[in-house]
Structure formats: C-alpha cells, structure tokens
N, C-alpha and C positions, 0 to 999 in steps of 0.2 A: 519431707516432713519429719519433725522430731518425734521421738517415741512418745513424749508427753502429749503432743497435739493429737497424734493418731489414736492413742488409747484413751485419752479424755473423751474423744468423740465416740469411741466404742461404749464407754461407760454411760455417756449421756443418752445413747440409743438403746441402752439396756442389753447390750451384747455381752456384757461381762458374765452374766449367769450362764450363757452358752458355753463358756470355757469349761466349766465343770461337767456339763453334759457330754462334751466332746472328749475330754481327757480322763475322766474318772475310770473308764474301763481298764486302763493300764496304770494310771496313777495310783490307784489303791493298792496294787500289787507291789509297786516300788516303795510306796510309803511304808508298807508293812515290814520292809527290810531295814529301815533306819533303826539302829540299835539304841533307842532312847531309854534312859534310866530316869528314875524318879528325880524331878527337880531340874532336869536338863533345860538349857536355854537353846532355842531353835530358831533359825532364820528361814523364812520362806521368801526366796529371792524372785521378784517378778510375780507377786502374789495374785494380781488380777482381782477376782471376786473374793479372794481370801479363803476359798474352800479347803485348800491343803492345810492351812494354819488351823482352821476350825476342826478339821478331821484329826490332826495330830493331838489337839487338846482333848478331843472326845474319846480317842482310842488308846492313848498312851498315858504315862505318868509324867509327861513333859511339864515343867514349871512354867516359864514364860515363853511364849511363841510370838515372834515378830514377823509381820508380813510387810515386806518393803516393795514399793512400786514406784516407778518413775512418773506416773500419771496421777495428779492430785484427785481427779474424779474417781479413778479406780479405787484409791485408798479410802476415799469418803464413802463410796458405796459399800466397800468391804466392811467398814466399821459399822455400818447400819445393819449388817446381817448377823451380828452376834452381840450378846450382852456379857460375854465372858470377860471379866476384868484382867485375865492373864493372857489375853490375845490383844496385841497392840499393832496398829497399822500405821506405817510411816511413809512419807514421801522421801525418796532418796535416789542417789546416783549409784549405779552399779559399779562405777570406777572410783568411788570415794565413799565406802560404806560408813555410816554414822555409828560405828561401834568401836569400843576399845580393843586393843590387842588382846587376843586370847580370851575374849569375853563370852564366846558362844561355844556350845558343845557340838552342834550339828547344823548343817545348812542343806537346803533342799531347793531345787528349781525345776519346774515343769513347763516346757514349751515357752521359755523366756530367755534363757541364757544367750541364744543366738541374736538377741536384739542389743546386746552390749556393744557400745561404740568401739571399745578396746577390750576384746574378750580376754587377752592375755593379762591385762591390767586387772580385770575383774577377778580372775583366778588368783592373782597375787593378793588382792584385797581379801578374798575369802581365806586364803592361807594365813593372812595376818590376824584376822578376827577369830579364827578357830583355835581352840586350845590344842595342845599335843594329844593325839588320839582322837581328835574330832574328825568328823566326816563331812564330805560334800557329795550329795546325791544329785546328779545332773541328768534329767530325763528330757529327751527331745525326739520329735517325730521328723524334724527337718534335718536330714544329714545326708551325706554324699551317697551312701549305698542305697538309700531309699529313693530310687529314681522317680517314684510317683510324687515326691515332694518337690522336685526341682522347679516346677512351675509356680510355686506358692509366692515367690518373690514378685511375680507380675501382679499379684492381687493386693499388694500392701506397699505403701510409700516409704516405709522405714527400711533401711538397708539391713539385710540379714547376713549372718556368717554361716556358711554351709561347710562344716568340716566332715571329714571321714572318721571312721572309728579310730584309725591309727593317729590322725591329727588330734583327736580328743586326748588319747593317751599321752601323746608327746607333750601337748600343752599342759596337761595336769602335772606331768613330771617336771617340766621346766619351772612351774610355779612352786615346786617343792612338795607336791603330794606324792604319796605312794598310790599307785592304781591298784585298788583292792579287787576290783571286779569290773567286768564290762560284758553286757549281754543285751539281747533284745527281748522285750516282753510283748508277746503277741496279744492282739486285741481279739478275744474270743467272743465278745458280746455284740459287736456291730453285726447286724443282720445282713447276710449276703444272699440275695435272691438266686433262684435257679437260673441256669444258663439260658433258658428260654426267654427270660425277661430282659436280656441285654440286647443293645446298649441300654444302660441304666444310670441315670443321674451323673452323667459325666464319665462313666466307665464304658469302654468299648466291649470288653470281654469280662466274664466272671473270673477268669484266671488272673487278670490284672488286679481286680478287687481283692481276691484271695491273697495275692502276693502282698499287697499294701497292708492289709490288716492282720493277716494270720502269720506272715513271714517277717516282714520288716517291722511292723508294730512300732514300739517305742525303744529307742536306744538309751540304755542306762549305763552311765559311767560313774564309778564310785571312787572318790579320792579320800585318802586318810592322811592326816597330818602326823609326821613322824614324832 
C-alpha cells in the first residue's frame, strides 16, 4: 500500500490526532532545540495532524511554517485545526520537495522520515531547499538500536526504513550535512505501572517497558547545511 492510501485511511478514521498524543512527550523537547529566529521559514516534513507546525508558530518567532504530507486527507485535516494564516499545509512528495533552492531556514520531521521511498534522495532534497546554516531535525522512534520497535513493520503496509544511529549520521553526511548532534530523548511522561501489574498491554516485563520509553525514547539527529 502507498503512503498516501495508508495515511488517508488514518485521517478518515480520525487517527491523525492520536499522533500528537503519542509523540508530544518527546517531540516538545526536540522542537525546543530548533534555533528559530524571527521570520524564519520552517518545514514540517510528514506533518500528519500538523501539531508540530502549529506548536512552532505558537512558541517561536517563526514566520511562515509549512506542513507537508503525502496524504491529502492528512493535509486537509491539518488545515482544519488552525486558522493561523502563516501556517500552510501542502500535499507533496518527500523525494521532490515543492520549494525553491535555499528557500527554507529549518526543517523538522517527527516519526515520518522512515516512510520516505528513497530516504537518501529525501535528504538530498532537504539539503537543496535549506539555506546555508539551515538545520534539519530528524526525530524517530523506529530505529535499529530500539529493539522494541522492530515489530512495528508488521502492523503497517507501508515499507519503512530502519537505520541505526551510525547509518543516520552517514546518510546525513553523504547528503552534504554536518551532523551537529545526535542523542536520544527519553519519554519521561508515559506512565509505567509497577512490576506487579505485568504482563501489561503487550509488555511482558516492566524492564522492557522502561527500556523502550526511558532509555531508547526518541532518536534525534540534527544536520546543519555548511
């Protein structure tokens, strides 16, 4: 199944709003690191419900924020959640971004980059549309070291790319980015019940759940255009 069909179905079922609930625990910490200055143009790649684009406008001096998604229904829903004229939602291809060379100051992506059909091409496109000194903040829960994410592919028909921390760094550099930082952001808010309540909602042991949320959390890789 294509990304468009998969996530159009999610949007039609109202599952888009669940993205914010699931990801905000770590997304808000990563978003706070984006070095946005007054008037900056920012891209939210794989915007989903558009929560990150709205948050950037509400909490920073960003000028124009674009939320791009490959699913028309996702973009349509996202538009309906804000009346801010400086937040625009567009339908587009990760591998052919509809922006001019050097026209954006920063790009952000949360739990979406690994859906790119050609992730190396997507990075090249991001490198193209970002100005010198611009940044790409890429946040993912689905990555090689997070062993608890490995089964996620079984639950979705869209092919996902599972890279390791080292593979992310290498790919960023191959695309022409300097890797400014890479770390994991723990999810400190998801409630973890006491050991006496396990097995619990798909978790056999409390240790596994602690590892997933408190240790592996979200992998953040930050690239800077030279």
